[in-house]
C-alpha positions, 0 to 999 in steps of 0.5 A: 932331602938331608943327608945325615939323620939320626934315624931313617925309617924305611916304609911308609905304611901304618907301622913305619908312620907309627914308629917314625910318631912314637920316636918323636913321642920320646923327643927323637926329632932328627928322624926320616921316613923314607918310603918308594912311593907313596904312604899306604902304598904297600899293605895299608891300603887295601886292609879292611881297617878292623881292630880288636884287643884279642890275643893269646898272648895278653902282653899283646893284648895289652898293646893292642888295647894300647893301640885303639886308645892312642887313636883319639890321642892321634886325631887331637895331635894331628887334627886328621880324622882316623875314621873311628868306629867304635862299633864292639865286636863279638866272636862265636862260640858253636862248640864248647870247646870254643866256648871255653877258649873265649872263657879262658880269654875273658878271664885273662881279661879280668885281671888286665882291665878288658871289660869284655864278657861272655854273652848267649844267642839272645844277646848276640841277637839283640847285639846283631840281628842279622846274625843266625844263631842256630847252633851258636851257644855264646860269644865273646863281647869287646866293647873296644872293636871296631874299624877306622880308615886305613889311610886317614889313620896312616896320614894321621900318624904321618902329620903328627910326626910332622908337627913334632919335627920329623922329615918324610921323603916320598917317592925314593926308593932305597937301593942299597944298606951299607953298614960302616965301621962305628954301626952306622949306616949309609942308606943308599936311595934314587935321591941320594944317600943318607948317613942313619946312625938307626935304621929301621925296616918297616917295609911291610910287603918288602921287608924281606927285600930290605933285610937282604940288603943288610944281610939278614933273612927275616922270617916271613912272607905274604900271603894272598887275602880277600874281602867283599864289600856289598852293595847298600842293605835296608837292615843295615842302613835302616838302623839307629846305630852301627852293627857291631863286628861278628866273627865266625871262627867256624865259618873262617869269616869276619863281618862289619859294616861298611857304610850302608852295606858290609864287608865280609873276609875269609881265612880260607883253607886253599890258601896261597903264598904271594911273591914266593920269589920276591916282592916286586919294587914295581908292585904298589897301588894294585890288586891281585885277581880275584880268585872266589873259587877259594872262598865257595865252601865259606861263602856257603857258611856265611850265607847260613850264619848272615842270611842277609847276605843272600840278597846282597849285591857284591861291589867290590872284590879286594884280593890283597897280600898281607904280611906274615910271620910263622907264629903271625905275630910280629917281628920287632926289635934289634936284630942280632949280628947287626948293629943299630938295625931294628925291624918293625915288620910282620905286622899282619894286623896293623890297625891292631897292632901298629900303635903298640909296636911303634911305642915298643920300638920307640922305648927300646930304642930311646930308653935301652929297653921296652917298658914290658914283656914283648918276646912274642914279637922279638923278632929274636924268637926265631933266631936262625931257625928258619929257612924260607921253606919253613917259614912258608910252611909255618906261616901258612899253617897259621893263615889256616889257622887264624880262626882256629882253637888254640888248645895249651897242649897242642903241637902243630905239624907243619915244617916238622920234624925239621931238627933233631938230635941224633937220639931222635930215632931211638925215642921214635923206636920207643913210641915218643910223642914228640913237640918242638920249640924254636924248630926242634923236636923234644919229647913230650911224653912215651905211648904205651902200645894200643895208645895213639901217638898223638896227644888229643889237644884240649883245654882239659886232662888229655890222653897223656894225663895217665902216662905221664903219671907213669913216668913221674912215678918211675923217677921219684922211685927208681930212676928216670932218662930225659934228654938235656938238647932243649937248653940253650948252651953257651961256652965262655972263655979267655982271660977276662971272661970271669970278670966279664960275667961277673958284669953280665950276671948279677949272682955269684960265679963259681969256683972251679968245679962248682955249679951257681944259678944266677938272674941275668938283669936288664938296666931296668932290673928285669929278669932277662936270663935264668942261667945255670953258671958251670966252672969248668977251668980258671977261664972256661964256663958253660951257661944253661938256660933256656933253649928257645932264648938262644938269639934272644941270649946271644943278642945280649951277649954280643952286644956287651962283649968286650973287644979282647980277652973274651970269646963266647959260643953257642954250644947248644947242638954241639954238646948234648947228653941225657940227665938221670934223676931219682933215687937210683940215679947216683948207682946208675952213674957209679956203673958207667963213670970212672971215678968216685960220685959218693956225695962227698965226693961229687956233692950237689951243685958240682960239675966234673969232667969224667969218662962215661964209658967211651966218651969224655963227659961233662956231668952236673949235679943238679936236676930239674925234677927236684930229685936227686939228679945228674945232666951228662954231656957228650959230643953230639956224635957220641950221644948214641953210644951214651945212650946205649950204655945208660940203657944196657947199665940201668935195666935192672935199676928200673930206668924208664925213659921220661918226656918234658910233660913229666918234667914239668910235671915234677918241677911243680911239687918242688915250686920251681919256676920256669922260663917265660913263665914265672921268670920273664922280662916283664918281672924282677928278681925279688917278686919272682924269689930269683933275689936268693941267687942274687949277689946284691953287694958284690963289688962288680958293678953289674948290669941292673945292680941300681935298679935291683938294690931299689927293688930290694930296699922298697920290697916288691909289692906282689911274689909268687906263691904256690897254691893247691887247686881244687880243680876238677878235669882241668887244671890252671895253664897260664894268665887265670885270675885269682880272686879274693872274693869279688876282687880280682887280686892276682893271676896265675903264672903256670901250673897243671898236675903233681903226679907224684903228689896228686894235687893240681897246683898253680903258681902265680902273683899276690900282693905280699900283704896276703900271702901266708900259709893257708890262705884261700883264694879262688882261681877261675878255670874255664869260668868256673872259681876254683878253691885254692890253697896257698902253700909255703913248703914243696910237696916233694922232699921239702927239706931237699934231702934227696937233692941234696943227699 
């Protein structure tokens, strides 16, 4: 074993070997994989080996498609068989809600280039004669689904990497990880110490332990998972072709052919955490004790769905641990707070996602950023929110819901409430129905007396629909009050703050007392931030952005922070407060603030420090509702006093609290985009309309400038547009295809119902040569095409007289 390497990958499962192979594809060959035992000694060897493309996140689905397409290349490069069986797969629907979900997934696949289709019971029986279709109303069929040999595939990755120069060291446990001052690492192993520029944690079941060696906690946990292998069955081996995979979400099971028998696995409700106090280093090629009592009910359902199982003898019972993150997606990318330490773990579906994970990490390490938006699996998406207990609660919930319907308006209960602001009790007393993001509770809407404190999960308009309409009306006709804790907030200060921000941000910086809006770009010119920048003094700025992107943004800031002259603090929970919005907002502010708040003294996009009641507050004249509005920030321990002051002063002005459902409806009336919807790390400024905030020619050589100028000069091929949709009882959510005749020409980024305008709205991409006022297209909603008309002026206050006046 050599004592130096550019990269050390820790872990010899399918993910570690994929990372190793992809690094060699990108030209890095001074790389080493270190495995404590043999290849496949963790979860890989006992995996069921299935692969599929279905994923709620379109970019994850695309990466799963990449993984599946990679296997033939891998066989050619390595000379090793992966044992591929492309047999296709069926996901059954026994309820209309399930079929609606599958139709929504099928719609996404239309613009992704994935050839899936909705089939009925008769076609299901033709494809899978052993399936009893009683109660089944349809299914999603994916011809790419299949299974493979887990061991053969992992060794194919390893052989291909070795051929390109990578080194693999087996039977060599890692004992310690010691960082050096220059950002490199000493990887201490039983066979000696390797000095590595980069370390990749691909340790699977031991990823928590390897993370702790580096001084970080990674939010993941192993769960026990059981599947059965049957004896031979004539209904299986007397066929001319292999049976397709069959997933029965109602029965919480998946089934596939295994040789001349079947494999059936279960995501049982009686789920159990494994190795709560840590994965033993001695664990390896062994299984956990059988616990068939956990799957009794699911097995009864399986016997009804696949009657052939009642005649099948059980050959093998597999109960083994797999590692999950709280939302079921992998943890990939650079770990915040550490230099050159990378995560490639929590990959529960290793043979669906392992290739995509390897590709993504190799791009990130070699080229500086991934080629697509991978926030759905970015290790930064959880930040420091997760404690170990919170992780266990969410992992168990995710495991139990593996086959549950995912509704666009659903709020899952596990691990809640966890983080709250002082105002939480005030809202609760006012019958708030809460949502949550990044561990923080936020009001979705307020339920009137007689209405349930619960929003019914639905693909269609929910019980909250008329309630949200009233909250929107209150904002537009009087004044609304909304908590603004769910912004990420950062204070940047120091003699070098202006110069640093000018390099980090692609827009202009404001003068003292003013606000600007600015994109933040990656080196390739992609949007990695959508910021409001307020200048409080010469050397002090407040930045606000998406609350859920705090770790994502802090990681970027820390990576580019100079050694001296600039200080940055995450003040997201220190400085909170409320926004007031609507035509009476100025009247309300005048009653509580000491100072002139007239339009002349306090114009749009201004920031002031003023006494509000007993507090010294920061007030920003800006509002995401698109109405006259102000954001009032105070220290967290003064929030209740601020609330009570505003509530009393606004009593005769029609003041009404409103939640995030109303907020997202109101922003549609102005065509305002939203982070991770219209603005995400896959899009660029000119195609999203963010170019209006760009300072293309400013002297500063800001990050992404060359790429942004290139996009501007060449002109974008597509651009975001807004549409009024002829919807019925369901509105767009995201990712619905946009049709021109029979051709898919674009897709929806977000939308919903604009209550005050009383229009169903969609925002989405179209080719620039199709964009014109009144253009008619079709948008598919739950399997039905709906007429949509393009419009270019906002539905509310098109000349911004309310917002600026």
